[in-house]
C-alpha positions as CSV (number, residue, x, y, z in Angstrom):
1,M,-26.6,31.5,51.2
2,R,-29.0,30.7,48.4
3,A,-26.3,31.7,45.9
4,A,-23.8,29.3,47.4
5,H,-26.4,26.5,47.4
6,A,-27.2,27.3,43.7
7,T,-23.5,27.1,42.8
8,A,-22.9,23.7,44.4
9,P,-24.9,21.6,41.9
10,T,-23.2,23.3,39.1
11,L,-19.8,22.3,40.5
12,R,-20.9,18.7,41.0
13,I,-22.0,18.6,37.3
14,I,-18.7,20.0,36.1
15,V,-16.6,17.3,37.8
16,T,-18.7,14.5,36.3
17,A,-17.4,12.4,33.4
18,D,-20.1,13.5,30.9
19,P,-19.0,16.6,29.1
20,R,-22.5,17.3,27.9
21,A,-23.6,17.7,31.6
22,W,-21.2,20.5,32.3
23,M,-21.9,22.1,28.9
24,G,-25.4,22.5,30.2
25,A,-24.1,23.8,33.5
26,L,-22.2,26.6,31.7
27,Q,-25.4,27.6,29.8
28,Q,-27.5,27.5,33.0
29,A,-24.9,29.6,34.8
30,G,-25.0,32.2,32.1
31,H,-28.8,32.4,32.2
32,R,-28.9,32.6,36.1
33,A,-26.2,35.3,36.2
34,G,-28.1,37.5,33.7
35,A,-31.7,36.7,34.8
36,T,-32.4,40.5,35.3
37,S,-31.9,41.2,31.6
38,S,-33.3,39.6,28.4
39,A,-30.1,40.0,26.4
40,A,-27.4,39.5,29.1
41,P,-28.1,35.8,29.8
42,S,-27.6,34.8,26.1
43,F,-24.4,36.9,25.8
44,L,-22.8,35.5,28.9
45,S,-23.7,32.0,28.1
46,L,-22.3,32.3,24.6
47,S,-19.2,34.0,25.9
48,L,-18.5,31.1,28.3
49,L,-19.0,28.5,25.6
50,L,-16.9,30.4,23.1
51,L,-14.1,30.7,25.7
52,V,-14.1,27.0,26.5
53,F,-14.2,26.2,22.8
54,V,-11.2,28.3,22.0
55,V,-9.2,27.1,25.0
56,S,-9.9,23.5,24.2
57,L,-9.0,24.0,20.6
58,L,-5.7,25.6,21.5
59,L,-4.9,22.8,23.9
60,A,-5.8,20.2,21.3
61,V,-3.5,21.8,18.7
62,G,-0.7,22.3,21.1
63,A,-1.0,18.7,22.5
64,S,-0.9,17.4,18.9
65,A,2.2,19.3,18.1
66,W,3.8,18.1,21.4
67,F,2.9,14.5,20.6
68,T,4.5,14.8,17.2
69,R,7.7,16.3,18.5
70,R,8.0,13.5,21.1
71,L,7.6,11.0,18.3
72,E,10.3,12.7,16.4
73,T,12.6,12.5,19.4
74,I,11.9,8.8,19.9
75,S,12.5,8.2,16.2
76,D,15.9,9.9,16.4
77,L,16.8,8.0,19.6
78,F,16.1,4.6,18.1
79,D,17.0,5.4,14.5
80,L,13.5,4.6,13.1
81,S,12.9,4.8,9.4
82,P,11.8,8.2,7.9
83,G,8.7,6.5,6.5
84,L,7.6,5.4,10.0
85,L,8.3,8.8,11.4
86,S,6.2,10.5,8.7
87,L,3.4,8.1,9.3
88,L,3.5,8.6,13.1
89,G,3.8,12.3,12.6
90,A,0.7,12.4,10.4
91,L,-1.2,10.4,12.9
92,G,-0.2,12.8,15.6
93,A,-1.0,16.0,13.6
94,N,-4.5,14.6,12.7
95,I,-5.5,13.6,16.2
96,P,-8.1,16.5,16.4
97,N,-9.7,15.4,13.1
98,Y,-10.4,11.7,13.5
99,V,-10.8,11.8,17.3
100,A,-13.4,14.6,17.0
101,S,-15.3,12.5,14.5
102,F,-15.0,9.4,16.6
103,V,-16.2,11.3,19.7
104,A,-19.1,12.8,17.9
105,V,-20.3,9.5,16.4
106,A,-19.9,7.7,19.8
107,S,-22.1,10.4,21.4
108,G,-24.8,9.9,18.8
109,Q,-24.0,13.0,16.7
110,Y,-23.6,11.1,13.4
111,V,-24.0,14.2,11.2
112,V,-21.3,16.1,13.1
113,G,-18.9,13.1,13.0
114,L,-19.2,12.5,9.3
115,G,-19.2,16.2,8.5
116,I,-15.9,16.9,10.4
117,I,-14.0,14.4,8.2
118,L,-15.6,15.4,4.9
119,G,-15.2,19.1,5.7
120,S,-11.6,18.6,6.9
121,N,-10.6,16.7,3.7
122,I,-12.2,19.3,1.5
123,Y,-10.4,22.0,3.4
124,N,-7.1,20.2,3.1
125,M,-7.3,19.7,-0.6
126,A,-8.7,23.1,-1.5
127,I,-7.3,25.6,1.1
128,I,-4.1,24.0,2.3
129,L,-3.0,22.8,-1.1
130,G,-4.2,26.1,-2.7
131,I,-2.3,28.4,-0.4
132,S,0.7,26.2,-0.5
133,T,1.1,27.0,-4.2
134,F,1.5,30.6,-3.2
135,A,3.8,29.8,-0.3
136,S,6.2,27.9,-2.6
137,K,9.2,29.8,-3.7
138,A,8.9,28.4,-7.2
139,Q,7.3,30.9,-9.6
140,Q,5.0,28.3,-11.1
141,G,3.7,27.1,-7.8
142,I,4.4,23.6,-6.5
143,A,6.9,21.9,-8.8
144,L,7.9,18.3,-8.4
145,T,10.9,16.4,-9.7
146,R,10.4,13.3,-11.7
147,T,11.2,11.0,-8.7
148,A,9.1,13.0,-6.3
149,A,6.2,13.1,-8.7
150,R,6.4,9.3,-9.0
151,D,6.1,8.9,-5.3
152,V,3.3,11.5,-5.0
153,R,1.4,9.7,-7.8
154,V,1.5,6.5,-5.7
155,V,0.3,8.2,-2.6
156,A,-2.4,10.1,-4.6
157,A,-3.6,6.9,-6.1
158,Y,-4.0,5.2,-2.7
159,T,-5.7,8.3,-1.4
160,L,-8.1,8.5,-4.3
161,A,-9.0,4.8,-3.8
162,I,-9.7,5.5,-0.1
163,M,-11.8,8.5,-1.1
164,L,-13.8,6.4,-3.6
165,T,-14.6,3.8,-0.9
166,T,-15.5,6.6,1.4
167,L,-17.8,8.0,-1.3
168,L,-19.4,4.5,-1.7
169,A,-19.9,4.2,2.1
170,V,-21.5,7.7,2.3
171,G,-23.7,6.8,-0.6
172,L,-24.8,3.5,1.0
173,L,-25.6,5.3,4.2
174,S,-27.6,7.9,2.4
175,W,-29.5,5.3,0.4
176,R,-30.3,3.2,3.6
177,A,-31.3,6.4,5.4
178,G,-33.5,7.4,2.5
179,G,-35.8,4.4,2.9
180,A,-34.2,1.2,1.6
181,T,-36.6,-1.7,1.9
182,L,-36.0,-4.4,4.5
183,P,-35.0,-7.1,2.0
184,L,-32.3,-4.8,0.7
185,S,-31.1,-3.5,4.1
186,I,-29.1,-6.6,4.9
187,P,-27.2,-6.7,1.6
188,V,-26.6,-3.0,1.9
189,T,-25.2,-3.5,5.4
190,V,-22.9,-6.3,4.2
191,V,-21.6,-4.1,1.3
192,L,-21.1,-1.2,3.7
193,L,-19.1,-3.4,6.1
194,A,-16.9,-4.7,3.2
195,T,-16.4,-1.1,1.9
196,N,-15.2,0.1,5.3
197,L,-12.9,-2.9,5.6
198,L,-11.5,-2.1,2.2
199,S,-10.8,1.5,3.2
200,L,-8.9,0.3,6.2
201,G,-7.0,-2.2,4.1
202,L,-6.0,0.4,1.5
203,F,-4.8,2.6,4.4
204,C,-2.6,-0.3,5.7
205,M,-1.2,-0.7,2.2
206,L,-0.4,3.0,2.0
207,A,1.3,2.8,5.4
208,F,3.3,-0.2,4.2
209,H,4.3,1.8,1.1
210,S,5.5,4.7,3.3
211,L,7.6,2.4,5.4
212,Q,9.3,0.8,2.4
213,R,10.2,4.0,0.6
214,V,13.7,5.4,0.3
215,P,13.7,9.0,1.6
216,H,14.4,11.8,-0.8
217,R,17.6,13.7,-0.5
218,H,17.3,17.4,0.3
219,P,19.9,20.0,0.8
220,V,21.2,20.4,4.3
221,T,19.7,23.9,4.6
222,E,16.2,22.4,4.0
223,T,16.5,19.6,6.5
224,P,14.0,20.0,9.4
225,T,15.5,21.1,12.7
226,A,13.0,19.2,14.8
227,L,15.1,16.1,15.1
228,I,17.7,15.9,17.8
229,D,21.1,15.2,16.2
230,E,22.8,15.0,19.5
231,A,20.9,11.8,20.4
232,D,23.4,9.8,18.4
233,Y,26.0,10.7,20.9
234,L,24.1,9.7,24.1
235,P,25.3,6.8,26.1
236,P,22.9,3.8,26.3
237,G,21.8,4.7,29.8
238,K,20.9,8.3,29.0
239,R,19.4,7.1,25.8
240,R,17.0,4.8,27.6
241,M,16.1,7.6,30.1
242,A,15.5,10.1,27.3
243,A,13.3,7.5,25.5
244,T,11.3,6.7,28.6
245,R,10.8,10.4,29.2
246,S,9.8,11.1,25.6
247,L,7.4,8.1,25.6
248,G,5.8,9.3,28.8
249,E,5.4,12.8,27.4
250,A,3.9,11.4,24.2
251,V,1.3,9.5,26.2
252,L,0.5,12.6,28.3
253,A,0.2,14.7,25.2
254,L,-2.1,12.1,23.6
255,V,-4.4,12.1,26.7
256,L,-4.5,15.9,26.7
257,A,-5.3,16.0,23.0
258,L,-8.1,13.5,23.4
259,G,-9.6,15.3,26.4
260,S,-9.4,18.6,24.7
261,V,-11.1,17.3,21.5
262,I,-13.9,15.9,23.5
263,V,-14.5,19.2,25.2
264,M,-14.2,21.1,21.9
265,V,-16.8,18.9,20.2
266,Q,-19.3,19.1,23.0
267,T,-18.8,22.9,23.4
268,G,-19.2,23.4,19.7
269,Q,-22.4,21.5,19.7
270,A,-23.8,23.5,22.6
271,F,-22.7,26.8,21.0
272,A,-24.3,25.8,17.7
273,V,-27.6,25.1,19.5
274,D,-27.5,28.5,21.2
275,I,-27.0,30.5,18.0
276,H,-29.2,28.2,15.9
277,L,-26.3,27.1,13.7
278,S,-27.0,24.1,11.6
279,Q,-25.1,20.9,12.2
280,A,-23.9,20.9,8.6
281,I,-22.1,24.3,9.0
282,L,-20.8,23.3,12.5
283,S,-19.3,20.1,11.3
284,L,-18.3,20.8,7.7
285,V,-16.9,24.3,8.3
286,V,-16.3,25.3,11.9
287,L,-15.1,22.1,13.5
288,A,-13.4,20.9,10.3
289,V,-11.3,24.0,9.9
290,A,-10.5,24.2,13.6
291,T,-9.2,20.6,13.7
292,S,-7.2,21.1,10.5
293,L,-5.1,24.0,11.8
294,P,-2.1,21.8,12.6
295,N,-2.0,20.5,9.1
296,T,-2.3,24.0,7.7
297,V,0.9,25.1,9.6
298,V,2.8,21.9,8.7
299,A,2.0,22.0,5.0
300,F,2.6,25.8,4.7
301,T,6.0,25.4,6.4
302,L,7.0,22.5,4.0
303,A,6.0,24.6,1.0
304,R,8.0,27.6,2.2
305,T,11.1,25.4,2.6
306,N,10.9,24.0,-0.9
307,R,9.8,20.5,0.2
308,A,7.1,20.4,-2.4
309,S,6.6,16.7,-2.5
310,A,6.4,16.5,1.3
311,C,3.8,19.2,1.3
312,V,1.5,17.4,-1.2
313,E,2.0,14.0,0.4
314,E,1.2,15.5,3.8
315,V,-2.1,16.7,2.5
316,L,-2.9,13.4,0.8
317,S,-1.8,11.3,3.8
318,S,-3.8,13.4,6.2
319,N,-7.0,12.8,4.1
320,S,-6.3,9.1,4.0
321,I,-5.9,9.0,7.8
322,N,-9.0,11.1,8.3
323,A,-11.2,8.9,6.0
324,S,-9.9,5.6,7.4
325,L,-9.9,6.4,11.1
326,G,-12.6,9.1,11.1
327,I,-15.2,7.4,8.9
328,A,-14.4,3.7,8.1
329,L,-13.5,2.8,11.7
330,P,-16.5,4.4,13.4
331,L,-18.8,2.8,10.8
332,L,-17.5,-0.6,11.7
333,L,-18.3,0.0,15.3
334,W,-21.6,1.8,14.9
335,Q,-23.4,0.4,11.8
336,H,-26.9,2.0,12.5
337,I,-25.9,5.5,11.5
338,H,-28.7,7.3,9.6
339,P,-27.5,10.7,8.3
340,D,-29.5,13.0,6.1
341,P,-29.9,11.2,2.7
342,V,-28.9,14.3,0.6
343,L,-26.6,16.1,3.0
344,F,-23.2,14.6,2.6
345,F,-23.1,12.7,-0.7
346,P,-22.4,15.9,-2.8
347,D,-19.7,16.8,-0.4
348,A,-18.1,13.3,-0.7
349,L,-18.2,13.8,-4.5
350,L,-16.4,17.1,-4.2
351,M,-13.8,15.4,-1.9
352,V,-13.1,12.8,-4.6
353,A,-12.9,15.5,-7.4
354,L,-10.4,17.5,-5.4
355,T,-8.3,14.4,-4.8
356,L,-8.4,13.7,-8.5
357,T,-7.1,17.2,-9.1
358,A,-4.1,16.5,-6.9
359,L,-3.4,13.3,-8.8
360,I,-3.6,15.2,-12.1
361,G,-1.1,17.7,-10.7
362,A,1.3,14.8,-9.8
363,L,1.0,13.5,-13.3
364,R,1.9,16.9,-14.6
365,Q,4.7,17.3,-12.0
366,R,3.3,20.6,-10.8
367,V,0.3,22.4,-9.2
368,S,0.2,25.9,-10.6
369,R,-0.8,29.0,-8.7
370,L,-3.8,29.4,-11.0
371,T,-4.9,25.9,-9.9
372,G,-4.3,27.0,-6.3
373,F,-6.5,30.1,-6.7
374,L,-9.2,28.0,-8.3
375,L,-9.1,25.5,-5.4
376,V,-9.5,28.3,-2.9
377,L,-12.4,29.7,-5.0
378,V,-14.1,26.3,-5.1
379,Y,-13.9,26.1,-1.3
380,V,-15.3,29.6,-0.7
381,S,-18.2,28.8,-3.2
382,W,-18.8,25.6,-1.4
383,V,-19.0,27.3,2.0
384,V,-21.4,29.9,0.6
385,V,-23.7,27.3,-0.8
386,H,-23.9,25.5,2.5
387,A,-24.4,28.7,4.4
388,F,-27.4,29.7,2.3
389,A,-28.8,26.1,1.7
């Protein structure tokens, strides 16, 4: 009977709206179940947290892919522009990234929130772009035509500008957290507000550019099969029904992705506390890589199908979305964030340097495999430095 009474409070906590409450419930359940052993409670608690983390991660990735596919279907049904489809698809694929950052900042975990975006953007530029050079069928790595290189240069320039404003925002946060005097705190806050607005404005300009672009022509064998060609032959009534169903599924997938990301972030934080993992490693590496898995699959697939420009633009657009919606937007809503003064500024510098590398590759119309290897090496070295810092 006492066991049943002990379980009831845990169940009441799990059904509450606060994820942190039932994260604690999982930990307490593990400790109670293994109270007879000094090692068993820790192992069971960690196992439960790890299981919930993996399941929520898989749900978030699957829901993001589901959301993107439904957007593709809606785009095909209503003959939306390819630029709009690409933008919506990138927004869907990056749901785990910017939503995880937003959730972390909203819950007061500012270090985790900023770290997820910075870590994700560094991972995108170093690992995804690096391995894509080896996935490409071209012997020299990623090769761009003159027209494709021109478009990539524009996207890279916008992305670099957004990365620079993000660097400025992180620098202002670090300076303010490092002990800026009261007379300077108000001007710094004003400049920080203007910087975040500029980041969002640049992202809107990038989105407008994507909508106005003429799509590249690709061979028929390289055309993605995700779109539903049969939609052009649907009668109006069935077209509306299909659109309504796809829209409903998109909303359901979005809700599922949001809920899964919330659980994933909270579980990751609880797991990190149990194993004494620093918030820097948790956010910059663990959560950043986990939330970037959809982008890894998409970019690798594009590179394998000889869509080199789309691969590079996907990486650049993802970083722009992450920085705008994962850093600039939260900083507009929560302006009293005080991260470690020396924790993230070097990482933001690396993010800008990697973006500049992509721009140089666009100017040269190729990203060689040697460059890809060096990018991967830079990322590994960066992780090692943070692990032993």
